[in-house]
C-alpha positions, 0 to 999 in steps of 0.5 A: 547282244546275239544269242545261239543255240548250241546244237552239239552235245550241249542241249542246255547251253546258250552261247552268247556272242557280243557285239565287240570282237573280243569275246573275252569280255563278258556281261553280267550274267556269265560273270557269275559262271564259274572259272572252272565250269567254263574250263569243263565246258569252254565257250564255242570261240575257244575251240579250234577253227578249221582253214575250210578249203573252198577249192572247187564248184561251191553248192550250197546244199554241200556247204551246208552239210559240211557245217554241220559235219564241222559242228558234229566233231568239235570245230568251232567254226571255219575260216572260208578259204579260197584255195587251189582248184576254186572253180566258182568265181571268187567274191561272185554271185555263186560264191556269196550264195555259199557264203549265205548258206555257210552262215545261216547253217552256222547259226543253226548249229551254233558255230562261228564262221571267220572270213579270209581276206584273198584268192589263195595267198599272200593276201593284197591282190584281191584275186587279180583285181587290184594289179589289173585296177592300175599298173602303179598298184604292182609290186615293184623293186630295186635292182642294179646291173653294170651299165654295159648291160642291155636294159632288163625287161620291166625296168627303167633307171632311177637315179644317176650312174654310180661307177658303171652301176645303174639301179633300175626300178622294176615292176612286176609284169602280169602273167604269174600263174599263182596270181591267177595270170596277173601279179603281186602288188605294191603292199607299201602303197596306200592307195593300193592297199585302199584298193585292196580293201575295196576289192577284198574286204568291203564285198563282205561287209556291204553283205554280212556287216550286221554279223561282224563281231557276232557270227563273223567275229574276225578276217584272216589275212595270209602271208602279206609281204612287202617283196614276193620272192617268185619269179624275180630278178636277182637281187631285188630290193622292196621299193614303193614309189613313196619310198623316196619321199618318205625317206626324206621326211624320216631321215633328212636327206634324199636317198636317190644319189645313195641308192647304189649303196644298197648294192655296194660296199662303200663308206656310208652303206651301213647307216644308209641301208638302216635308213632305207629299210627302216623306211620300207618297214614303216611304210609297210606297217602303215600302208598294209597293217595299219590301214586294214587293222584300222578299217577292221575295227572301225566295223566290229570286225577283229582282224587276224592273220599272219606274215610270210616267213616269220621264222627267222632273221634272214627271211624276214629280211627277204621278204621286206618285213620286220614282222613284230611291229605289225602285230600291234595292229591286229586283234588276234595276232597269228603265226604259221606252224608247218610240219610235223615238228616243234623245232621252230619257235622264233615265230611263236615267241615273237608274236607271244611277245607282242601279244603280251605287251599290247593286252592282246587276249588271243593269239592264232596259230595256224598249224598242221599244215604240210604235216602229212596225211598220217598225222595222228591225234598224239602227233597234233597234240604234241605239236598244239602244246607246244604252240600253246606254251609259246602263247597260242590260244586260237588253234587254226588247223590246217586244212579242211578240203571241201572236195579232195578231187584233182589237184586238191587232195594234194593241197599241203596235207594232211585233209582234217575233215570228213574224208578221213577215216578218224573224222568222228573221232576228231572230238577226242582231241578237240575238247582238251585242246580247247580246254587248254586254249581257254585256260591259256586265254586267262590272265597275264603272262609271267616273264622274267627276261626281256631279250632284245631282238636283233633284226634291224642288224639284217638292215645294215648287212643287206647288200643285195647281189649285182652280178646275175643276169638281167632276166629272170632265171624261170628254172630257179624263180625264186630270189633267196640269194639276194644278199651277197654270200658273205653278208648272208652268212653274217645274217645266218650267224646272228640268227643262229646266236639268237635261236640258241639263246631262245633254246636256252631259255625255254630248256631251262624253264625261264620265261621272257618275252622279246623286245623289238626295237621299233616297239621299244622306241614308241612304247617302252619306259623305265619304272623305278617304283617296284622293288627293282627297276623295270622296263615297261613295254605296254603291260608287261614289266621286265626287270632284266634284260638280255643283249644278244649278238647284234650287228647294230643297236638302235639309238633309242634302244641304247639311250633307254638301257643306259638309263635303266642301268644307270638306275640299277636295272640288270643287263646281261650280254649273251655272245654279244659282239654288237659293233654299230650304234644306229649303223655307225661306230660308237666309242660311247657303245663299246665304253658301255659294253665294258661294263655289261657282264657277259654270261655263257650258257651256264652262268645264265642258268644261275643269273637269277633264281627261276620261277620254276626249277626242275630238279630230275636224274633226266634231261629236262630240256624238253620240258618247258614252261608258261605261267600266267598270273589271273585276276583272283591272286592265283597263277596258272602253271603250264608245263609240258614235256616235249619229248616224244620218246622218254617220261620223265620224273621230277621235282617241281619247285615254284618260287613265290608264296603258293600254299596249295595247287589244283591239278587241272584235268583237261582231258576230262575238265575236272580239277583236283587238289595236287600233292605239294609242300611250301617252305622257304618261299617255294612250293614243291610238286613231284610230277611225272610227265608221260612223252608228249604230256602237259600238266596244267596246274592252278597255284594258290596262296591260300593254304587248303587240305591237301589230299594225297594222289592216290598210288597206282597199286595194281596193272593187269595186262590184257591178252595181246593174242586173243582178239578178234580183228575184223575190218569195218570198212572196204578195202582199197587199192590206188592206181596211180600209174598208167599208160597214155596215149594222145593221137599216137601209140601208148607210151612205153611205160606207166607213168605217174598221173601226176606227170602225165598231167604236168606234161599235158598241161606244159604242152599245152595239149588239147584233144583225145586222150586215153589212160590204161591202167591195169591190175592183177586178180588172183587166179582163184578169186572169189569177191561178192563186191569191187567197185571202181572209184573214178573222179568225174567219170561224166568227162570220159568213157570208162571201159574194164577189159573192153566192156564199157561201164558206167556210174549207177547212183551208187553212194559216193565213197570218202568225197562226193567226187569220188563215185563208185562203179560196180565191176564185180562182173567184169573182173576176171583172173590175171591181168586187168585192164581199165581204160579211160578215154576223154574225146577232148582233153583240155590243158590247164593254164593257171595263167588264165585271168578270166576263165577259171575253168581253163585254169585247171583243165581236164584233171586226170587222177588215180583210180581206186579199186575198193570192196570186200578183198585182200591185197597179196604183195611183196613188202620189204618191212621197216624200209626206212627211217623218218626222223624225230617220230616214235616208231618211225620205220615204214614199209615198201611195197614193190611196184607192180606186185599187188595182187587182188585176192579173195578176203581173209581173216586178220589178226592183231598186229601190223594190218598194213602186212596182212593184205591191207597195205593201201587201207584207209578205214577202221579195224575193230578188235574185241576180246572178252573180259573176265571178271575182276575183282577190285578194291572197294573205292578203287579207280579203274583206267585203260591205258596203252604204251604204243600204237600206229594209228591216228586214234583209238575208240574204246568200247564196253559192251558196245558203249563207248568208254572214250579214246586213246590218243597216246601214252599220255592219255587214259580212259577211266573206266571204273563204272564201265568194268562193273558189268562188262564182259567184252571190250572193243577196240576201234582203230581209225586209219588215215588217208595216208596209205592210200594217198601217199606220198607213196614214192618220195625217197624219204618215205614218210616225210615229216614236211609234205607239200604238193610237190612230193607227189610228182616226179622232178628232173634236173632238165628244164623242159618237163616234156623232154625230161619225160621222154628220156625217162620213158627210154630210160636215159633219165631218172627223176631226182626225188621219185622211186616207183615202189611204194611207201607205206606206214604201219597200222596196228601193233598195239603194245602195253594195253592195260588196266591200272588200278588205283586204290 
């Protein structure tokens, strides 16, 4: 046992970590701790664990500082994650010095540190060491081309020629920039993955094995796949040298004479493709997932992470992995949830089902990635609440940047770390989410249905294309159209039908798991001992099975269903057109299906009495439910309103002998009786859900005296006018475009720095470079402080208005690489010029295998003017609309119109329009309070309807009372109001208006990648495209020169609520 004193706000709490990675198993002392006390103060391993991006020169002292920041702001630790921009040798000596520092500081702070198994992603290549170790370890695929075509590059024929069609084995060549100049690997090869373990896992084990299962609970694998679709010949089919012999052993015949059936629509092709892809998935599961999972568990290390493209049937097939069986080998199975959206749920339901069936106690979600820098606390709660409802209880926020220097700031934002203005308030969202993760890690899921997974239907339909040129199209390097169009459309139809039934179940408040046919074949049995027959998979019991639209069904699945149906089991079909049995026509299947009722969406909702029934005059389809039975005989009922705009009043009917309920308040950690009534085996609660609100009930069979929930007796709206507003941080203005010259004339117009960098990198330019940034100052300007923030000013000569300036030990601004230079004395009225001269610019070449500094070269970036000033600019308000988000309108600032002016006062409203268009800091709003007479024994809350800010901190008489994250949150302020004379609201901004993306036509995208920050062209040669842009003959596809900005401020509906 390993004991660590937690150094945060829990001064007297000892956190205990065990010799086994399953931290939910507790010793005798902890069993005495009341379950509700742990809910109030959840253990450290239930707090979010960030993807901590190690992305530059890793310095131990800075690593230690950042560990302390993680501890101070509510995180449970971090995954040590190599990312784009790394300048320290991955798994080299300096790397491990930084790891040593992280572990030592984490131990002092009471945090956990988690490992990550790769340099970037996808996992398997160990930063390039595996493909360099042996050519046999490189990824392989099969392609087919007419015999008349010349031999494609990196290919060799395999098998006979079939009617003028030649099947080739393609071996990935070295030279892929994403893989550090190497390539992806054969994840289906036992020896290749043994090399991956030796080069990616063992170096950590050799140094830190004593911490495994304690300070280091788990290691993360990221997006492994059998067929990486980047830079592949079109129509590639996953392959490994072991496939031929394994196919023979699994199917009893030689596949070589039939390989053409992967590419042709001939008799026997459907069955052959089914056998082939079963073989491929077996090899991946055994040699990647099982081999690594077994290795980790034998060393007391939990294995976690997620697989590539889990979100639909087509992409699972394209990337070569039927994912669900692989979860059996993970201790904390995980998924990836990207973007500011809740539309995607297949990945979570697949993973949740395997977690339930194989009694995994934790389910991880890598979430918030690509949501953009403006993602608010309410956005984060909304996304996390959906994920928790779908089974997640281990939150892995993406991404926390070690530094934002260079390209790193654009690494799939948001950046969830110290550079964000709101970081000091982060615990306001992580504390309640930690309580929910703790609660939902207890007990056992309660499913009503088992929904069959139709993934094997994609096997038979995956006829690969042969009609493309043999060479790789480097202008369109992703082989996403590998399957012939007709079959792709059939797969998409099955996928669409599958997603629809999942939506129907979720939106009808029904609980269910998904049944993978490989898992069913190996792990399912029938139980007839209960009141109704059931199919048992692991620890889960299913009394009703749903057959969706499936092109083929596995013979072992069919046999199980026949037996289950014959013994009285319930089976229904939903949009079902199952045609084949193990890839072949079957009269037996056709005859049996006629006996199985096919139900429509409306029929389905009445098919069985629900465990939870929602009665409301409003649409309740976005009210979802998750049920868990606890060991003490009670049941957790988690309900979430995923509607971001509308509240809902409803009656909740819980089926069963529930006599009482407690409402578990995860915002405060308190629990209180909920008003309800029991009649005819139904417990009823009347509930109100604000937008994006979660209610968590603990239902009990024990009858207790019910305390009536206090009713709101009075609301007091706060004055919207007499607020004293003040900017608490330096104002800022980014300069993200510049003129440039190498050894000739200046460019005809300023270009985005991202475009200049891409241009020079693709030209492989080395030599002198000068950048010229312009900005305008008002003719009557009077400023006490103006600083110029530059990244790595030591690499260039900096001048403003032809006066050289240098950095002189001022504290960094936001990021240790963002160093300010005082230019207050150099600014003048009108146009100002900043020049950066590099004597020896060096292009970045990501293909560099050995020299990691050469991968990024000289990085040129935006500059930032910061200080005590306002900005006057031409701004179009409400310029565009971002879908699916509340208050979606954004503003558009005309390029070139910004003028720096003397500081001016601001008032309550939209601060983006009050001289702060690029502001990335905090605003204080103060107001005096008159004396209120509250009824005796009343409780007073502060609530708000809407605002534009990530979060609001609330203070009374200068003392923090709490935080508001949205309409669903409230702060109890009864004690603070007794002597309060002043209320202060501190609005925290984000990095969005500072860093963008500013120029994308979507305004504020809900899906943000590095590509949103750079202009793109139809012209494949970037140098030629830029020249045409400069001459006015070509415009970028996805770029406009003006600046899109999000709102900041706009408080509405701030009020006191008084309960008697």
